[in-house]
MIFI-768903 format. One line per 2 residues: number of its first residue (from 1); for each residue x negated, y, z negated of C-alpha. Coordinates in steps of 0.5 Angstrom, whole numbers, padded with zeros to 4 digits. Layout:
<nodes>
NUM) X/Y/Z  ...
</nodes>
This chain:
<nodes>
1) 0000/0000/0000  -0003/0007/0002
3) -0004/0010/-0005  -0005/0018/-0002
5) -0003/0022/0004  -0008/0022/0009
7) -0009/0029/0008  -0010/0028/0000
9) -0014/0022/0001  -0019/0026/0006
11) -0019/0032/0001  -0021/0026/-0005
13) -0026/0023/0000  -0030/0030/0001
15) -0030/0032/-0006  -0030/0025/-0011
17) -0038/0026/-0011  -0037/0034/-0013
19) -0039/0032/-0020  -0043/0028/-0025
21) -0044/0027/-0032  -0049/0033/-0033
23) -0047/0038/-0027  -0039/0038/-0028
25) -0039/0045/-0032  -0044/0048/-0028
27) -0042/0046/-0022  -0035/0048/-0023
29) -0037/0055/-0026  -0041/0055/-0019
31) -0034/0055/-0015  -0031/0061/-0020
33) -0028/0056/-0025  -0022/0052/-0025
35) -0017/0055/-0021  -0022/0057/-0015
37) -0024/0050/-0015  -0017/0048/-0014
39) -0015/0053/-0009  -0022/0051/-0005
41) -0019/0043/-0005  -0013/0046/-0001
43) -0007/0041/0000  -0003/0039/-0005
45) -0008/0042/-0010  -0007/0049/-0008
47) 0000/0048/-0007  0002/0046/-0014
49) -0004/0049/-0018  0000/0055/-0021
51) 0007/0051/-0020  0012/0053/-0025
53) 0019/0051/-0027  0022/0044/-0026
55) 0022/0039/-0020  0028/0038/-0016
57) 0026/0035/-0010  0024/0028/-0008
59) 0018/0031/-0004  0016/0036/-0010
61) 0016/0029/-0014  0011/0025/-0010
63) 0007/0031/-0008  0005/0033/-0015
65) 0004/0026/-0017  -0002/0026/-0011
67) -0004/0033/-0015  -0005/0029/-0022
69) -0007/0023/-0020  -0012/0026/-0014
71) -0015/0030/-0019  -0016/0024/-0024
73) -0020/0021/-0018  -0024/0027/-0016
75) -0026/0029/-0024  -0027/0022/-0026
77) -0033/0017/-0026  -0034/0010/-0025
79) -0041/0008/-0023  -0040/0001/-0023
81) -0035/0001/-0018  -0035/0007/-0015
83) -0028/0009/-0017  -0026/0016/-0021
85) -0023/0015/-0027  -0021/0019/-0033
87) -0020/0017/-0040  -0020/0020/-0047
89) -0024/0017/-0051  -0025/0023/-0057
91) -0032/0025/-0054  -0031/0027/-0047
93) -0025/0026/-0042  -0029/0022/-0037
95) -0030/0014/-0037  -0036/0010/-0035
97) -0036/0003/-0036  -0040/0002/-0042
99) -0037/0000/-0049  -0036/0007/-0052
101) -0033/0009/-0045  -0037/0016/-0046
103) -0040/0021/-0041  -0045/0026/-0044
105) -0044/0033/-0043  -0038/0036/-0046
107) -0031/0037/-0043  -0028/0041/-0037
109) -0024/0047/-0039  -0018/0045/-0036
111) -0014/0039/-0032  -0007/0040/-0030
113) -0006/0046/-0035  -0007/0042/-0041
115) -0012/0043/-0047  -0018/0038/-0046
117) -0015/0033/-0051  -0009/0031/-0046
119) -0014/0030/-0040  -0013/0023/-0040
121) -0011/0016/-0036  -0010/0012/-0042
123) -0002/0010/-0039  0002/0015/-0044
125) -0002/0021/-0043  -0003/0020/-0036
127) 0005/0020/-0035  0006/0026/-0040
129) 0001/0030/-0036  0005/0028/-0030
131) 0011/0030/-0034  0008/0037/-0036
133) 0006/0038/-0029  0013/0037/-0027
135) 0016/0042/-0031  0020/0037/-0035
137) 0015/0038/-0042  0014/0045/-0044
139) 0007/0042/-0047  0004/0035/-0047
141) 0008/0031/-0052  0006/0024/-0053
143) 0013/0022/-0056  0017/0022/-0050
145) 0012/0016/-0048  0011/0012/-0055
147) 0017/0012/-0058  0022/0011/-0052
149) 0028/0013/-0055  0029/0019/-0051
151) 0034/0020/-0045  0039/0014/-0042
153) 0037/0007/-0043  0036/0003/-0037
155) 0035/-0005/-0037  0036/-0007/-0030
157) 0031/-0006/-0025  0037/-0005/-0019
159) 0039/0001/-0024  0032/0004/-0023
161) 0031/0011/-0020  0025/0015/-0018
163) 0023/0019/-0025  0025/0013/-0030
165) 0020/0012/-0035  0018/0004/-0036
167) 0016/0002/-0043  0013/-0005/-0044
169) 0012/-0009/-0051  0008/-0015/-0053
171) 0013/-0017/-0058  0009/-0022/-0062
173) 0014/-0022/-0067  0020/-0024/-0063
175) 0024/-0018/-0065  0025/-0014/-0059
177) 0032/-0011/-0057  0032/-0006/-0052
179) 0039/-0003/-0055  0036/-0003/-0062
181) 0031/0003/-0062  0029/0000/-0069
183) 0026/-0006/-0066  0021/-0002/-0061
185) 0016/0000/-0067  0016/-0007/-0069
187) 0015/-0010/-0062  0008/-0008/-0060
189) 0009/-0002/-0055  0003/-0003/-0051
191) 0004/0000/-0044  0008/0006/-0040
193) 0009/0007/-0032  0014/0012/-0028
195) 0018/0010/-0022  0015/0013/-0016
197) 0020/0010/-0011  0025/0005/-0010
199) 0027/0001/-0004  0032/-0003/-0002
201) 0028/-0009/-0005  0023/-0007/-0009
203) 0021/-0001/-0015  0014/0002/-0014
205) 0011/0005/-0020  0005/0010/-0021
207) 0001/0007/-0027  -0005/0011/-0030
209) -0008/0006/-0035  -0013/0001/-0035
211) -0011/-0003/-0029  -0013/0004/-0025
213) -0020/0002/-0027  -0020/-0005/-0026
215) -0017/-0004/-0019  -0021/0001/-0016
217) -0017/0007/-0017  -0011/0004/-0015
219) -0005/0007/-0018  0001/0005/-0014
221) 0004/-0002/-0015  0010/-0005/-0012
223) 0015/-0010/-0016  0021/-0014/-0013
225) 0027/-0012/-0016  0029/-0020/-0016
227) 0026/-0025/-0020  0024/-0026/-0028
229) 0021/-0020/-0032  0019/-0014/-0029
231) 0015/-0017/-0024  0009/-0016/-0020
233) 0003/-0014/-0023  0007/-0013/-0029
235) 0008/-0021/-0030  0015/-0025/-0032
237) 0016/-0022/-0039  0023/-0019/-0040
239) 0020/-0015/-0046  0021/-0008/-0042
241) 0026/-0002/-0042  0026/0005/-0038
243) 0029/0011/-0040  0031/0017/-0036
245) 0030/0023/-0039  0031/0027/-0032
247) 0033/0027/-0025  0030/0029/-0018
249) 0035/0031/-0013  0035/0024/-0009
251) 0041/0025/-0005  0038/0027/0003
253) 0040/0034/0006  0045/0034/0012
255) 0043/0040/0015  0041/0039/0022
257) 0043/0032/0022  0048/0028/0027
259) 0052/0023/0025  0047/0018/0028
261) 0041/0021/0024  0045/0020/0017
263) 0047/0013/0020  0040/0011/0021
265) 0038/0014/0014  0043/0009/0011
267) 0040/0003/0015  0033/0005/0013
269) 0035/0006/0006  0032/0013/0005
271) 0031/0020/0009  0024/0022/0011
273) 0023/0025/0004  0024/0018/0001
275) 0032/0020/-0001  0037/0015/-0001
277) 0045/0016/0001  0046/0010/-0004
279) 0051/0004/-0003  0058/0003/-0005
281) 0062/0008/-0008  0055/0012/-0009
283) 0055/0012/-0001  0062/0015/-0001
285) 0061/0020/-0006  0054/0022/-0003
287) 0057/0022/0005  0063/0026/0003
289) 0068/0027/0009  0063/0024/0014
291) 0063/0017/0010  0067/0014/0015
293) 0064/0017/0021  0057/0015/0019
295) 0059/0008/0016  0062/0006/0023
297) 0056/0008/0027  0052/0004/0022
299) 0056/-0002/0024  0056/0000/0031
301) 0048/0000/0031  0047/-0007/0027
303) 0051/-0010/0033  0045/-0011/0037
305) 0038/-0010/0036  0038/-0006/0043
307) 0044/-0001/0040  0040/0000/0034
309) 0033/0001/0038  0036/0006/0043
311) 0039/0010/0037  0032/0010/0033
313) 0028/0012/0040  0033/0018/0040
315) 0032/0020/0033  0024/0020/0034
317) 0025/0024/0040  0029/0029/0037
319) 0023/0030/0032  0027/0027/0026
321) 0022/0022/0024  0016/0026/0024
323) 0009/0023/0027  0003/0019/0025
325) 0003/0016/0018  0009/0020/0016
327) 0013/0017/0021  0010/0009/0020
329) 0012/0010/0013  0019/0013/0014
331) 0021/0007/0019  0017/0002/0015
333) 0019/-0005/0019  0023/-0001/0024
335) 0017/0002/0027  0014/-0002/0032
337) 0022/-0003/0035  0022/0005/0035
339) 0015/0005/0039  0017/-0001/0044
341) 0023/0003/0046  0018/0009/0047
343) 0013/0005/0051  0019/0002/0055
345) 0021/0009/0057  0014/0011/0058
347) 0013/0005/0063  0019/0007/0067
349) 0018/0014/0068  0011/0012/0070
351) 0014/0007/0075  0019/0012/0077
353) 0014/0018/0079  0009/0012/0083
355) 0015/0011/0088  0014/0019/0090
357) 0008/0023/0093  0006/0029/0089
359) 0011/0034/0093  0017/0030/0091
361) 0014/0029/0084  0014/0037/0084
363) 0021/0037/0087  0024/0032/0082
365) 0021/0036/0076  0024/0042/0078
367) 0031/0039/0079  0030/0036/0072
369) 0028/0043/0069  0021/0040/0067
371) 0015/0045/0067
</nodes>
């Protein structure tokens, strides 16, 4: 799974060697300080350095995630596997792979707007740093993570939404009950992640704990909605619960969209920004007066692959599917179907023009209004 957008990954690759244990304070000062350095990075870093207010869209949520985890990659050091990692150890925000996990040289003055003690990818502080940058926490507040008693309780993976905070328990005493907060402290809370995305078949979470260091900087993990426990890298244990302390706008916009555009988004499971029309009654509410027209078109498109392919190609050619990596992410397993359709058109056009000499080709272009 791609961990960052192509633009953010390029920035990280260009700057992940900017700092080391002995030079980072002087190096940061040489750039003019933290703010100047972040602006130099550009991309999501410059865009969200001075972000104020509360996140409201899926796009903002994901871009700010790249801001936070991207800075973890740039600022941290791990000489054993080449990835970057930040961990609070009491002596430094930097983690190196030794027994004490310390990096001599002091502390960077600022990371994501929090004080030095809050700079970490020890899982709970990583999520708090993210929540702070999202505008959810006015200050870093570890209680949101370790107590797991705030917000709406979620215990079914199929009910999870972007932004839900997932807590894991060891429960060695066998007393864990997600519906009884008094058992949380007795159950050995040990890890926390945040839901980064939801697809029709899986949950993708952002993880800032030691798993990130063990897996060479990987911070996004996909788990199936089906199966025992939370699944994937998190095993088959059912000792977990989630809390919804905020919601982002996960409903797609209808602006500049046709019925076909919305039908394709329903089939794909999301729009270009990762927002979903939902299913069942939720879809009816979200689509409103357009529900019948969209659903009828969905049913029509799914009758044959060719019908859907034509609609998909039109969706791409009208600019609704972005380009490059973003298009691949958006179309998912339907990307090749769309590309095959576009290739078919290219071949047909080339064959058509091949049957005329240059003058006739110019006349055909004039007739069709092509410059």
